[in-house]
N, C-alpha and C positions, 0 to 999 in steps of 0.2 A: 277707509275711503272717504274722501272729501266731496260730498255733493251737495249742491245748492239747488233750490227751486228754480225751475226755468223761468218763472215769473219774477226773478230778483231783478231790479231795475239798477243799471249801472251807468256812470257816466264815463265814456270811452272815447277814443279816437279811431275813426274808421277811415282809412285812406287819407290820413292827414287832416280830417275834418272831426270837430268835437260832436257829441250828441249823446243822447240817452236811449239805450237799448236794454232789452232784456237778455239773459243768458240764453233764452231759446233763440232769440233773433241773432245774437253772436254766433250761435252753433250754425246757423243757415249761411250767415256772412262769411264764416271762415271756410265752409265747404265751398263757396264760390271764388276762394282765393284772395278775399280782401284782406288787407293789412290792418290788424288791430293792435292797439296799444291800450294799456290800462294804468292808471295811477298806482304805485307801489311804494312801499317803505324799502329804501336803498341801503340804508346802513344805520349803524348804532347811534347816529348824531342826529337822527330824525329828518333826514332829508327825503323827501317825495319826489318821484319823478315818474316818467312814462316809460314802461317796459313793454317789448314786444310780446304778443301772445303767440306761443309756438303751436298750441293746439287747443281745441275746444272739445271736451269729452262728453259723451253722453252716457249716464249711469242707468237709463230707463226710468220706470216708475218706482218710487219709494215712498213709504211713510216718512214724514219729516217732523221736525220740532220747530216750532215758533219760538225763538228768544226775543223778549221784549226787554228793553232798558228801563231803568227805574225813572230816570229824571227826564229825558226826552221822549220817551216812548218809541224811539226808533226801533226797528225790529230786523231780524234776518230769519230765513226758513232754511234749515240745513239738517243733514243727516246726523245721526248721534256720534258717529265716529270722526266727524269733521275736527280739525286740529284749530285751536284758538290761541293766539299769541296773548298771553295776559301780562300785565305790568309787575315790574318788581315795586316792593314797598318803597324803596328809597327814591323812586322817580318822583312820587307825588307827595314827598314830604317836607318840602320847601327847601330842600338843600340844593345848592347848584350843581346840576349833573352835567357831566361832560359827555356820556353816553347813556343809551338805552339799555337796561338789562331786563330781557323778557323771561317769561317762564312760559312753557308750552302746555296747554291742557286739551283733553278731549271734551266734547260736548256731554258725553255720558258720565263724565267725572265732575261736571261743574256742580258747585254748591249752592243750592237754593233754600234760604230758611224764611220764616215769616217775615223777618226785618231785613229789608234789602241791604242794609248797612253790613250785615254780616255775609252777604252773598258774594260770589265771585264777580269779576269785572271783565269788561271787554275794552278794547282802546278803539277811540274814534280819531280820524284825522280832522284837525281843527279846520283845515282848508283844503279843498281839491285845487291843485296847482293848475293854472291856466296860462298857457304860453301864448298870451295875447297882447297886443299894443295897449298902451294906457288909455289912448283915445283922448277926446276933448269935449268941451261943453257941448257943442252942437250934436255930437254923437249921443251924449247924455239925454238931449232934448228929443231927438228922434226916438231913441230908446223909450223915453218917458210917454211919448205919444202911442208906442205900442202897448205898453203896460196898462196905460190908462184906458185903452181901447178894450183890452181883455176884461177890465173890471166894469166898465160902463157903457161898452159899445155894442151895436148890432149891426147887421148888414141888410139892406134892401136890394133885392135882385130885380132885374128887368124883367118885365112880363109881356110886354108887345113883341110881335116878331117883325122883322124888318120888310118893308115892301120894296118893289122895284125901285120906286123913287128915292126912299130912304137909303137904299144901297148905293144908288148912283151917287147920292149926295156924299156918303161915306166913303165911297171910291175916290171922290175928289180930294177929300181930306188926306185918304191914305197916300195918294201920289205927293201931296204937299210935304208929307213927312218921309217920302222915299220908301213906302211900305207897299205890299201887295194888299188887296182887300182882305184876305183871309189873315194876313200879319196884323193889319189895322184893328180887325174885330176881335182877334185875340188880346191885343193892346187894350182895347177898350173894356174888355171883361164882361161878364155876365152881372157884374155888381154895379148897381146904379147910384147907390148912395151909402154913405157911412153915417150912423147916427150915434151920437153920444146923448146918454139921458143923465142929466146933472142937477145940482141944486145950487141955490144962491151962494153957499159958501165955497163951491168950487171956483166961483169968479173972484170972490174976496181973497181966497188964498192964494190966488194966480195960477191954479192948475189948468183952467180954461186957456189962459193966456199962454202958456207954454206950448199947448197943443196947436193952437192958432197961429204961433210964431212961423211955423214952417209950411203950414197947408192952408188952402182957402176954405172958409166957412161961411154959409149964409148968416144971415142975422138970426139971433137966438130966438126960438119960438117958446113962449111961456105956455105951459098946459094951464087949461082952466081949473080953477078951485084947487090948484096945487102950487106948491113952493118948488117946482121942478121946471127945467127946461129941456127943450130938444136942441142940441147943436148939429147941424146937418151939413155934410161935405160931399161933393161930386168930384173932388179934386183926384185926378188919376194918379198922381205921385203918392197920395195917402192910400188909395186902393191898391196900388201895386205893392206897398210897403207892407200892408196887411196880408195881401195874398202870398207874398214871397217869405213870410216869416210866420204866419199864424195859420193853423187849421181850425175848422168849424166855425160856427157863426152865432151861437148863443151859449148860455151859462153851463150847459151840460156838455159841450163839445169843444169849446174854444181852447186850444193850448198852443204851445210854442212848436214851430218846426224846428228841427234840429239846426238849420241855417243860421237861426237867431243866436246860437252860441259861438259864431265864428267871426266877429267884427272887433270890438275891443271891450275892455273891462269897463270903460265908461258906458258903452251902449248896454250892457248887462245890468250895470248898476241903475241906469236910467229906466229900463223894463221892470225891474222890481220896484223902483221908487214910484214910478207910475201906476203900478197895480196897487201899492198900498196907499197911494193918494186917493184911489177910487174905492177900494173895498178893504181897507186896513183901518182899525181904530188904534190910536197910539195911546198907551198907559204910561204916563210919567213916573208914577210910584214904581213901576216894575222896570221901567226903561225898555219897553218892549212894544211891538205892533202885534194885535190879534187879528186873525182873519178867518171867517167862516165862510165856506164856499159850498155850493151843492155837489152831488156825488159825481165829481169829474176827477177821476184818478191820474188822468194824464197831467192836468193842470196843478193838481195836488203835488206830483213829482217834479213838475217844473219849479214850482215854489221852492221845494226843498233843495233841489240841485242848484238853482240861482243862489240860494242862501248860503250853501257849502262852497260854491265857486268863488263868492264874495267875501268868504271868511265869516259870516254871520252864523250865530247860534240858533238853531231850529228846533222846536220842540212840537211834538205831535200831541193832540188831544183826543179824547174819545169822541168818535162820531156819534151823533144822536139824533133822534127825530124830534123835530120842532112843529107846533102848529102855526097855521097863519101865513100870511103872506100870498097866498092863492086865493081867487074868488070862492073857490068851493070849500075853504076852510079845512082841508084834508092835511094830515100829518106829512111832512116831507123830511128828508135826510139831509144833514149838514156835516161837512167835514171840517174840523178845526185844526189851526196851528198858530203857534207863537214864534214870532222872529225877533231876536235881540241882535241888534246891530253891534253890540260890544259883548264880549264873553264875561260873565260874571262868575265862572266856575274856575277852578284851579286847572291850569293847562301847563305842559311840560314838553319842551323840545317839539312844539307842533301838534301834541297828541292830547286827547281829554280822557280822562278814565271815568267810566260808567259802570255802576253796579247793575246787575241784572235783576229785573223785577219778577219775571216768570219765565218758566218753559213749559210749553203746552205741546201736546201731541196733535197733528193736524192731519188733514186727509192724504192720501196718496197724490203725488204730482210727478211730472217729469222732471228729472234732475239732470245737471251739468256741472263741469267746473271748467276753470281756465288753466292751462299748463303754460307757465311763463317761461320765456328764455332766459337760461341762467346768466346772472350777472357775474359771477364768480365761480372758479373751478372747484369741484367737490371737495378737494383736499384744503381749500381755503377756509379759514376760521369762520369768515362771513358768508360762507355758503348758504346758511340758513336763511338769510336775506332773500335769496332767490325764489322764496316761497310766498312770501308776504305781500298781499296786495289789498286794494280798497274795494269794498263792494257794499251795495245796499245803504246808500246815503252817509257813506265814509266809515263804516265799521271795517275794522282789520281782521282778515281772516288768512287762510292758507290755501294753497293749491296742491300741497304735498300729497301724494298718493301713498306714500309710506313714512312711517316715523322719521324724524330727523333729529339732529342733536340740539339740546337745548341751548339758548342763547345765553352767554354769560357777560 
């Protein structure tokens, strides 16, 4: 039985719109009759496409195993009977391969030794395929503003209630725009200001200029005794951009709404570039960006899926407690990841091989799996590809509820 944790995050398509959902959420959406598609390995040539989900099955609560990969620390939580497609030796030996030859292994048969180099391997998709338009420079700049806000921004909400006089004035503005008063109040939103907290280098590197190019900001205000500035805007176009694409208002809660994944490739690139400009540190020696955020797992997943969608190599690092940063000097929790915009590891036919670092028993959790609509008839030699799909940060697993023939 192939069972995965209900908390497994997936990048999927629901009713022709992309988004990040857990398996638990997909189970509920399927019951509602929503159309769900997932990225899947289509054939022996490494082609990845979107396959319709025929069913989402609940297996109840089960004890699971967390399998963590050695290089990236990406992980998946699955039952011991789950089927894993493993690579053939030839695929990553530098030979020019024309097709993928996979072996099938069960989790309870995976080999884990002290040295990960001798352990079994998983396959990861190098990139989650996005059927999006390329986009243009302006879309990159708008995306950059969003990502920069996630890294450096906060929202200031309106405090005062409207009086009869102010409502009468607002009603006049509403008529000018052809709106009712209620429509205009909704348009005005409860957000009064967008605030960006930035340093002198943000001006010198041009980051502030990119954000100010499409939105109106007041004159930057320098904080006393600090080399920092507040950049403030009441521009409704910026406020609505944020409201339409971002949930939350502080570092613990800000993350992308699924709508953000449905514009263009350049828009997504802009979001990640804007975030890295604000909260990323570039290391030339390793050709990577390092990011540390507070315990905001929604944002953590956004950064991983943005990277995978753009074809970047993302590595997780152990979360840890650090002191400082707050007035009380208490310890706080940080999540870390590294983003390589270029792959420095061996890839073949769009896949990356990765050794297992560890297999741990974890607590009981609700479990589910997807059943994909078959691509090929059962008597077709390619029918095993009916079962292979991408889950949890690009890891390739199977939906098979029974053993199927090994791929040759």
